C-alpha positions, 0 to 999 in steps of 0.5 A: 475356797475348794478345800472348804477351809472358808471363815466369815467374820462379822464385826459390830453386828450389834450396829445393825438394824435389829430386824435386819439382824434377826434376818442375818442370824436365821440366814447365818444359822445354816451356813456351813463355814465358821462365823465368827460375830464380834458384839456386844452380848446382850444384843444376841440373847434375845429369843429371836436373836441368837445364832443357832449353836453359837458359842459365846466368848466374853473378855473378862477384867483381868486381875491386878496380879496378871496385869502386873506381871505382864507390864513389869516383865519386859522392863528392865533391872533395876526397875525404873521408880515410876513403873515402881509407883504405878506397880505398886498403887496397881497391887495395893490401892484397888480403888485407884483410878490406874488399878481400875482402867488396869482391868481392861485388856485393850487399856493394858496392852495399850499401855505397854506399847506406849510406855515400855516398847516406845520407851521415853515417856514417863510412865508416872504422868499417869499416876497425876490424878489431877490430869486423869481424876477417872478411869475414863479421862485415862482410858481417853488419854491411852486410846488418844496415843493409838496411832502413835503407839502402832507406828513408832518402830521399838525393840520388840517390833520393826518399823512400820510404813507411815500410815496414810494421812487423811485429808484433814490430818486427823484420825478419830479414836473413840471407844464404843462403850467405857469401860470396855474393850472394843474400840473404834479406829476411823481415818478418813484416809483410809489408815489402817493401824497395827492392833495393840500387842495383845494382853492378858484375857 
């Protein structure tokens, strides 16, 4: 603090009431420290909703080739048949549910955490179009595994402490907007899961 090396991170700024948000941005315009705001872009582009001097960064969809490289690189040789078929659909069937889902950086990193790092789970279950008929259903399936994936030890990460359990034993995981990279994880017991493995952005 003495050296002025301070940064302020504001998450879910778009959830703040519009009038209050305008006042917050006006006050932050004069800040002499770094400010990072996480928000839906369209909620900060209004005439009175802009953060003066700010640079906007927006997550873009990941191309199928980059997603394939990220997912297939850590796999053993020869590549398991389930992964080969998933990769084929990703690259050769752009209209498939798998290909549509894996344009999302969060979905890509979750898939790798759940099916590569933890091992033992058949990745070809994701190819079942009766079970996952849409990108939303597949995204919801991946999101539902995020706590387990975060706290299950794998070859690329050490064992982590068991997350605190809320009184009712449940965590609520909900996508902010589907499709989209922003996700809220709420645990009544105060669990703070490790974030997923960074995906190509």
